[in-house]
N, C-alpha and C positions, 0 to 999 in steps of 0.2 A: 388458384393453386394448381400446380402441375399434376397431371394424372399419370400415374405409372401403370404399366401393364404387368400382371403377374399371371403365370401359367401354372396350373396344378393338374395332377393326374385325376381324372374323373373315375368314379366307381366302375363304369363299364369298360375301362381300359383306354378310352379315348382322352384326348387333351381338351380340357375345358378352359377357355380363356375367361379370365375374370378381370374386369376393369374396376379399379377402386380408387377412392381418394386415400391413398396411402400417405403416411407422414411425409411432409415436404422434404425437399432436398437437404435441408439443414439436419434432419434426423439421421439421414444416411451418412452425412459428413461427420456428425457426432459419433456414430457407431465406428466409422473408420478412424477418426481421431483417437477414440478410446483405445484402439489397439496400436497407437503410436504413429499413425500416418500424418506426418507433418504437412504434406501437400493438402490433405483434406482439411486440416485446421487452418491452413493459409486461405483456402477458399471460404471457410466459415468466417474468418476475419474479414475478407474482402466483401462478403455479402452483408455483413453486419456493422462494420466499423463506422459507416456514415451515420447510422441511427444512434449508435452509442455515443459518438462524438457530439452529436446534436444534443443529446440528453445531458451529457457532462457539461457542455457549454451553458445550457440553460441553468443547471444547478450551481455552477461555480461562477458564472458571469466573467470568466477569465480564460482567454484562449490558451495560454501556456499551461494553466492548471488543468484545463479540459483535456489537452494533449496528454499530460502526465497521467491523469485519471483514466483516460481511455486505454493507454498502454497497460496500466495496472489491472484494469478489468480483464483484458485479454490474457495477461500473464496468469491471473487467478483462474480464468476459465480453462486455460490449458492444464493447470495444475489439478483442477477439480473436475475435469471433463468426464471422468468415470463415475462421478456421483450424479450426473444428469439423469433424471428419472423418467424422461419422456412424458411427463404429466402436463407439460405446458409447451408453448413454442420456445425454441432455443433463444429467440430474441427477448422473450419475457424473462427467461432465466438470467440472461446477460444484464437486463435492466435491474434485476434485484441485486446482482453482484455489484453493479455500478452504484446503486443507492447505499448498499452496505459499506462499500469501500469509501464513499464520500463521507458517510456519517462517522466511520472509524477515523478518517483523516481529521474531521472537525473535533472529535473527542480528543485525539492526540494533540492537536493544536491547542485546545483549551487546557489540557493537562500541562503542556509545555509552557504556556503563558502563565498559568498558576504557579508552576515551579520557578519560573524566572522571577515572578513577583516575590515569592517567598525567599528566593536567593537574595534579591535586592534588600529585603527587610533584614535578613540575616547579616548581610554585609554592613548595613547601617548600625545594627545592634553591636556587632563585633568591633566596630570602629568608631564608637561614640566618643572615644577619647580624643579623636582628631577634631578639635573645635572648628566649626565652619565647614566641615567636609561631610556633607550628607549625599547619599546616592540620589542623583537626579533621575526621575522617572523618564525624562526625555532622552537620556543616554540609551543608545541602542545596545542592550546587553547581548542580543543575538550577534551583532557585528563583533563585539568583544570576544564572544565565544568562537566565532568563525576565524578570528585571528590567532587562535591557539595552534600550536603544532598538531599535525594530524592525529597521531596516536594519543596524545594528551587530550585533545578535543573529544575523541571517541570515548575514552575512558571517563572523562568528566560528564559527558552527556548521558552515557549509559548509567553512571552511578547517581549523579545528583539530579538529573532530569527524569530518567526512565525508571530509576529505583533498583537497578540490578546490584547484586552483591559482588564483592571483589573476586570471589571464586568463579562466578559466572563470567565476569568481564575477562578474567585471565584466560578462560577457554575461548571466548569469542574472539579476542584479539591476539591469542597465542602469545601471551606474556605471563611473567610470574605475578603472583598475588602481590608481592612487595612492590613490583614495578607499577601495578595498577594503583596502589595506595600512593606511591610517590608522584605519579602523574596527576592524580586528583588533588593532592596537597599543593603541588606546584601550580596547577591550573587555578585553584582558588586564590592563591597569592597573586598570580598575574592579573586575574580579573579584579581583585580588590584594588591593586595598584592602579589599574586602568580607570576604574570607576571613581577613585578618590582624587584623580588629577583635576 
């Protein structure tokens, strides 16, 4: 660990040099970053990105996902830098953000998958009148959703997958509540038609 030198005024009026194992460079960079110093945060990033990426790669076993997760960790670290309590190493704090972000991502994926399965069952129930047309679980519903027009897709995912209310969606997407309802109604019809082909 790098030793820093600190000078203090001694009681007898002279200068007393104290050499101590002060918090490492990361602590100083956190302090500067907390006051908005982006260059200090850039240095923090450069000092820690390799270790965080290695951790993300181990837990995801996927290079693209590890890249995405690493970036998310540093975005969250920048947003929460003022909450760092200097109780542990900065790298330890980043590791906990990485693990929490990964676990949140897995929970979101699980919820998304469960919602897609529920949606498939709902489509089957609502279209049981079409003899011989059952929703095939091999059909990639995510691709069908990805094919929707952008605002329609966003409204559909926010409402049917994430569970937001029309009023909340109208604020998020800057559209009228009626437009949100129309987008979702139309999205469901398009998806039903695609899945029943």
